[in-house]
C-alpha positions as CSV (number, residue, x, y, z in Angstrom):
1,M,106.9,91.4,149.2
2,Q,107.1,87.7,148.5
3,F,103.4,87.6,147.6
4,T,103.9,90.4,145.0
5,K,106.8,88.5,143.4
6,T,104.7,85.4,143.3
7,I,101.8,87.2,141.6
8,A,104.2,88.9,139.1
9,A,105.7,85.5,138.3
10,A,102.3,83.9,137.8
11,F,101.2,86.7,135.6
12,A,104.4,86.5,133.4
13,A,104.0,82.7,133.1
14,L,100.3,83.1,132.0
15,M,101.3,85.7,129.4
16,F,104.1,83.5,127.9
17,S,102.1,80.3,128.1
18,S,99.0,81.5,126.2
19,G,98.6,80.4,122.6
20,A,98.3,83.3,120.2
21,Q,99.6,86.7,121.4
22,A,99.3,90.0,119.8
23,A,101.3,93.2,119.8
24,V,101.5,94.1,123.5
25,L,101.0,97.7,124.8
26,L,104.1,98.2,127.0
27,S,103.4,101.7,128.2
28,A,101.4,104.9,127.7
29,S,103.0,108.2,128.5
30,G,101.7,111.7,128.4
31,S,99.1,113.2,130.7
32,P,98.1,111.0,133.6
33,A,94.5,112.0,133.0
34,N,94.5,110.1,129.7
35,A,93.9,106.4,129.6
36,A,94.8,103.8,127.0
37,I,93.1,100.3,126.9
38,D,94.7,97.7,124.7
39,Y,92.4,95.4,122.6
40,S,95.1,94.0,120.3
41,A,94.8,90.5,118.9
42,P,97.2,88.6,116.6
43,G,97.6,90.7,113.4
44,L,95.7,93.6,114.9
45,V,96.8,96.6,116.9
46,S,93.7,98.0,118.5
47,F,93.1,100.4,121.5
48,N,90.8,102.9,123.1
49,L,92.3,106.2,124.0
50,D,90.4,108.3,126.5
51,L,91.5,111.9,126.3
52,Q,90.6,114.0,129.4
53,D,93.6,116.2,128.6
54,L,94.4,117.1,125.0
55,T,98.2,116.8,125.3
56,A,100.1,114.2,123.3
57,T,99.9,110.6,124.4
58,R,102.6,108.1,123.4
59,L,101.7,104.4,123.2
60,D,104.7,101.9,123.1
61,F,104.1,98.4,121.7
62,V,106.2,95.3,121.2
63,L,105.6,93.0,118.2
64,Q,104.9,89.3,118.7
65,E,105.6,86.5,116.2
66,E,101.9,86.2,115.3
67,D,101.8,89.9,114.2
68,L,104.3,89.1,111.4
69,L,102.3,86.3,109.7
70,G,100.3,88.7,107.5
71,P,99.2,92.3,107.4
72,L,99.1,94.1,110.7
73,S,95.9,96.0,111.0
74,L,95.4,99.2,113.1
75,S,92.2,100.5,114.6
76,A,91.5,102.8,117.5
77,M,88.6,104.6,119.2
78,V,89.6,108.0,120.5
79,L,87.2,109.4,123.1
80,N,87.2,113.1,123.7
81,L,86.4,113.5,127.4
82,S,88.0,117.0,127.7
83,G,84.8,118.9,127.0
84,M,86.6,120.9,124.2
85,P,85.8,119.9,120.6
86,F,88.9,119.4,118.4
87,S,89.2,120.4,114.8
88,H,92.4,118.5,114.1
89,F,93.9,115.2,115.3
90,N,97.2,113.5,114.4
91,F,98.8,110.1,114.7
92,Y,102.6,109.8,114.4
93,F,104.4,106.4,114.0
94,Q,107.9,105.6,115.2
95,G,109.6,102.3,114.5
96,I,106.8,101.2,112.1
97,G,105.0,102.9,109.2
98,L,101.7,102.8,107.3
99,V,101.3,101.0,104.0
100,G,97.5,101.1,103.7
101,A,94.9,103.7,104.4
102,G,91.7,102.9,106.3
103,S,88.7,104.9,107.3
104,V,88.2,107.7,109.8
105,T,84.7,108.2,111.2
106,P,83.8,111.0,113.6
107,A,80.8,110.5,115.9
108,F,79.3,114.0,115.6
109,G,81.7,116.2,113.8
110,T,82.1,116.4,110.0
111,L,85.3,115.0,108.4
112,G,87.1,117.6,106.4
113,S,90.2,115.8,105.1
114,V,92.7,113.0,106.0
115,K,96.3,113.3,104.9
116,H,98.8,110.5,105.5
117,D,102.2,109.3,104.6
118,A,104.3,106.4,106.0
119,D,105.0,108.2,109.3
120,S,101.8,110.2,110.1
121,V,98.1,110.7,109.7
122,G,96.6,114.2,109.9
123,I,92.9,114.4,110.4
124,H,91.0,117.7,109.9
125,F,87.4,118.1,110.8
126,A,85.2,120.6,108.9
127,Q,83.0,120.7,112.0
128,A,84.9,120.1,115.2
129,E,84.5,116.7,116.9
130,P,83.1,116.9,120.5
131,A,82.9,113.2,121.4
132,E,84.8,110.5,119.6
133,L,86.4,109.3,116.4
134,H,86.9,105.8,115.0
135,F,90.3,105.4,113.4
136,G,90.0,102.3,111.2
137,N,87.2,99.9,112.2
138,P,87.4,99.4,116.0
139,L,83.7,98.2,116.2
140,G,83.7,95.9,113.2
141,L,81.2,98.0,111.3
142,Q,80.3,97.5,107.6
143,G,81.8,100.2,105.4
144,Q,84.8,100.9,107.6
145,A,88.3,99.6,107.1
146,D,91.4,99.3,109.3
147,W,94.6,101.0,108.5
148,V,97.6,98.7,107.7
149,L,101.0,98.9,109.3
150,D,104.2,98.0,107.5
151,T,106.0,95.1,109.3
152,S,108.6,94.5,106.6
153,G,112.1,94.2,108.1
154,L,110.7,93.9,111.7
155,R,111.0,90.9,114.0
156,A,109.2,89.6,117.1
157,G,110.4,91.6,120.0
158,D,110.9,94.9,118.1
159,T,109.1,97.9,119.5
160,F,107.2,100.7,117.9
161,S,105.3,103.8,119.1
162,I,102.1,105.6,118.2
163,V,101.8,109.2,119.3
164,A,98.3,110.6,119.3
165,Q,98.1,114.4,119.4
166,V,95.5,117.1,119.2
167,P,97.4,120.1,117.9
168,E,97.0,123.1,120.0
169,P,95.0,125.9,118.3
170,S,98.0,128.1,118.8
171,T,100.1,125.6,116.8
172,V,97.6,125.6,114.0
173,A,97.4,129.4,114.1
174,L,101.2,129.6,113.8
175,V,101.6,127.0,111.0
176,L,98.8,128.4,108.8
177,P,100.4,131.9,108.3
178,M,103.7,130.2,107.6
179,L,102.1,128.0,104.9
180,C,100.4,131.1,103.4
181,M,103.7,132.9,103.3
182,A,105.5,130.0,101.7
183,G,102.7,129.9,99.0
184,L,103.0,133.6,98.4
185,M,106.8,133.3,98.0
186,A,106.5,130.4,95.6
187,A,103.9,132.3,93.5
188,R,106.2,135.4,93.5
189,R,109.1,133.3,92.3
190,R,107.0,131.8,89.5
191,K,105.9,135.3,88.5
192,K,109.5,136.4,88.2
193,D,110.4,133.4,86.0
């Protein structure tokens, strides 16, 4: 037990004594089959998300002082290890928002559309993605750009979450008819007026 405490204390001292620190991934929750690997650096939130199960995964981060010195970029590589191609993918932001759009690059699928606001990004693939997608520029490739997070009003020590989710086909199937009905009702109201 004493050895474990000593190792934990040494690790904590190493973390706090290092020069520049970045947003730190505190935890990842969701399916235990999914894995998140943090590659963040000062001014950059970056991670790989390995999805063996297509359930939602929540990543909790804490901001460091160095993340507040300029724009906070966001990039991620999402690996689809489930064996089931996905036609939609969403990111939701809690405690932080987006201020700048970046690129989305599928490995094999065909990008259909990307819709975003301050709190979410919805990605639709015209041809389902079987393998991976690059959100932002996780590999530093020419022609790709990172997304930008809004840190205004935030301080070092504040936490935020990013939820990555593949909508279930049944969810998309339920939402699509509701949107069609709303469109028909709006058209009907316009016709009456």
